[in-house]
N, C-alpha and C positions, 0 to 999 in steps of 0.2 A: 313361400315356405323357407325356413332355415334348413339347409341341407344337413342331414345328421352326420356326426362323426361315426365311423365304423365302431360297432359295439361287439360284444362277445361273439355272436354267431359269425359276423363278417371276418373278424380276425382269426377265429378258429378255422374257418373255411380256407383262408389264405395259408395258414400254417400247415394244414393237412395237404394242401397242394404243393407247398414248397418242400416239405420234409423229405420226400424221397429224392428230390432233385438236388438237395443241398447237403444232406447228411454224409459225412466222411469226405466231402470235397475240400480241397486245399485252396485257400484264398491266395491268388498269385499276384494280382494287380488291382488293389482297391483304389478308387478315385472318388474324391468328394468335390462336387461342383458348387455347392453353396454351404456356407457355414452357419447361416442364420437358423438352421434347424437343430443345431447342436445344443445340448444341455449338460453343463458340468464337465465338458471335455473339449479340448482344442482340436483343430483339424489335424495338426501334426501327431498328437497323441492317438487320435482315432485311427489314422492310417497306419501308424507304427504298430498299434495293437491288433490290427487286422492282417497286416501283410505276413504271409508265410504261415498263418495259423490254419488249423483244420477245424471244420465245423463238426462238432461232436453230436449235438442235439438241437432240434428246432421244436419249440413249444410255445404255448400262449400263457400269459398271465394277465388276467383282467382284459383290457383292450390293447395289450401290447404283444407284439411278436418278439420272442426271445431266441437268440442264437448263441448257444454255449460253445465256446471255443476250447481247443485242447490246452490252452494256457490257464483255463479256469475263469477267464474273463467272459462277460456276457455283453453282446451287442443287443440293444433293445431299440425297437422301432415302433413308435405309435404313429400310425399312418395319417391321422387327421382326416378331414372330410374329403380331401382330394388326392390322397396318397394311394399309390398302386405299387405292389411288389410282384415282380415276375422273374422267371428264369428263361433265358433264351438259349436255344441250341446254337452255338456259334456266336458271332458278334451281331448285336442289334444294328439295324439300319440307322441312318441319320435321323429319319423321321421318328423312329422308336426311341431314340436317345433325347428327343426334345423334352424338356422339363426334367431330365434326369438329375437327381440330387446325389445319389450314391450308386456307383457301379463297382462290381468286383468280378474280374475274370477268374474262373475256377478251373481246377484240374479236370481234365476230361473234355475241355473245349467249350463249356457253357459259360454264360454270363448272368450274374444276378444284378437286378436293377431295382432301385427304389426311386420311383418317379412321383413328383408332387407338383401339380400345376400351380397351386397357390402357396406351397411350402408352409402349410399349417401343421405339419406333423412334427415329431420330435425324435431325435437320435441320442441315445446315451451309451456309454461304455463303462461297465461297472465291474470292479473286482469282487471277490467273494464277500468281503465285508460290506462293500457298498450295496451289493445285491441283497444281502440279508436285511439291511436297514430299509432298503427300498421296498421289498416285498412285504415286510412286516407292517408297513403303513397301509397296505391294501387289505380289504376285507376278504372273507372266505369266498371260494368259488361256488356259485350256486348249483353247478352240475356235478360237483365232487361227490363221490360215493358216500363220504362221511358227513356230508352236509344234511342236517336233519331239520324238521319243523322247529324243534327247540332252539336251534341255532338262529333261525330267522326271527323267532320270537325274542331272543336275547338282543338281536340287532335292532329290532323295532322298539323294544321296551325302553322307557326312560326318555324318549324323545317326543316333544310336543309338536314337532314339525309335521307338515303334511306327509302322509305315507309315501306319496309319489316321490317327494324330494328325498326321503330317507333311503328308499331302495335304489336311488340313483347316486347316492353318496358312495364313492369308491372306497372310502375308509370303512364303510359298514358292509358293503356287498360289492363284489368284483364284477365288472363287465356289463352291468345293466345300464342302458342309457335311455334316451327319451322315447325311442320307438317301442322298445320292449316293456318299458314301465307302463306306457299307455295300454298296450295290448294285454299285459298280465293283469292289470287292475280291472280292465273291462271283463276279462274272462272270469275273474274272481268275484265279479259283481260288487266291487268296493269303490266307494267314493274316493277319488284321488286326493281330495282336500282334507280327508279325515285325519286328525292327529294320529301319528303312529302308535302312541301309547293307549289309544282308545279302541284298537282292534281287539275283538274278543277271540278266544281260542279257535272257534270255527272259521273266522275270517282269516286268521293267520294261516291255518291249514289250507284253506282254499288258495290263498296267495302263494304259498309255498308250491303247491301243485301247479298253479298257473305259470309261475316264473319258470319252473323247470320244463314244463310242457312247451311253452312258447319259444324258449331258447332252443330246445331240442328240435322242434319243427323248423325253426329258422335255419339251423345248421343243415338239416336235411334238404332244405331248399336253397342252400348255398348263400344265405343271407338276403338282404333287402337292397335292391338297387333303385335309387331314384335318379341319380345323375352320374356321379363319378366312380362310385365303388365298383371294383371288379375283383373277381376271385384271383387266386394265384396262377390261373391259366389264362386270365384275360376275359373270362366269361362274365355275364351278368348274373346276379342272384335272381331268385324268382319269388321270394316271400312277399314282395310288394303286392302280389295278386291274392294273398291270403290275409291281408290286414283287415281287422274288424273296425278299428277306430282311427288309428294314426293316419293323418292326411285326408280323412274322409268327412271333415266337418261340413255341416249343411246337407249331408246325404242321409238316407234312412238307415237306422240301425239294422244290422243283418239279423238281429235276434227278435226285436219287438216292433220295428218299423218307425219308432220315434225319430225325430230329426236330431242328428248328432250335433253337439255344441262344442265350442272351443274357447279356451281362455288362456291368458298369459299370467293370470293373477296368482297362481299357485307357486310357481318357481321361476317366473320370467320366461319360460319356454312354452311352446304350444302344447297344451293339454287338451286332447279330444276325448269326449266321454259321452255316454248315454245317460241323460238325466233320469230316465226311467229305470233302466236295468241296474244302474249303479246307485240309485236312490241319492243322487247328489243334493246336498243341502245348499242353501243360498251361498253364492260365492262371496257375498258380503261378510259372511261368517268365517270364510276360509283363513 
């Protein structure tokens, strides 16, 4: 299995854990151990931009944790498939600092650490103008109060790509990755290979409800842990025990008992589905 990158529920869980530990804290001694995770910023500029700044707000955008500083600059961390963000009371041990990418001593005696075994995550530092341009390229948040069925329909319309691929496109919809695309499409009883512009209004409505339900349930379960993902307190998520299709290829469908199938032909990633419940057409036509 390709281990998944943390998606909306995982990053939302991390942010909720970190927020009370980081908000209003002063960054006193930031240290960067590897620069290959930086995007659009040098090591010197990153550390200068963090040193002495106060963390005003901690929130999530799509699959990114965002730390707003009192300078108006935003530190953005996309943790990748093996990244972990934690706050330690006091100084972390040598073992805990193994694989550390970025650390920051904070006022009050705690230490923030971004640790990434394989360094597949990304760190950015954006001013207000850079942030506006960056967030404008990302689609709407599917759990936002003002996100409606009509908004999803607009995002799906006009695309002949497979619906699974479209809802995973971060320019069209924020935060949905392979795990939750598989799950939402199963719950909505929709063929993942169906062209997005061929969904009828009832299918769009079901998909809208399914996306919001599965993301909310995953957040309540603190995300899905297969291997590396940990919450902001170092705990494992538990939504892996509630998955209907993802990672269950060859096993019986929990709904109808048919053997779940898996293909890489839709978007190059593992798509697990129930050919019966989702009325999947021939993959040769996908």
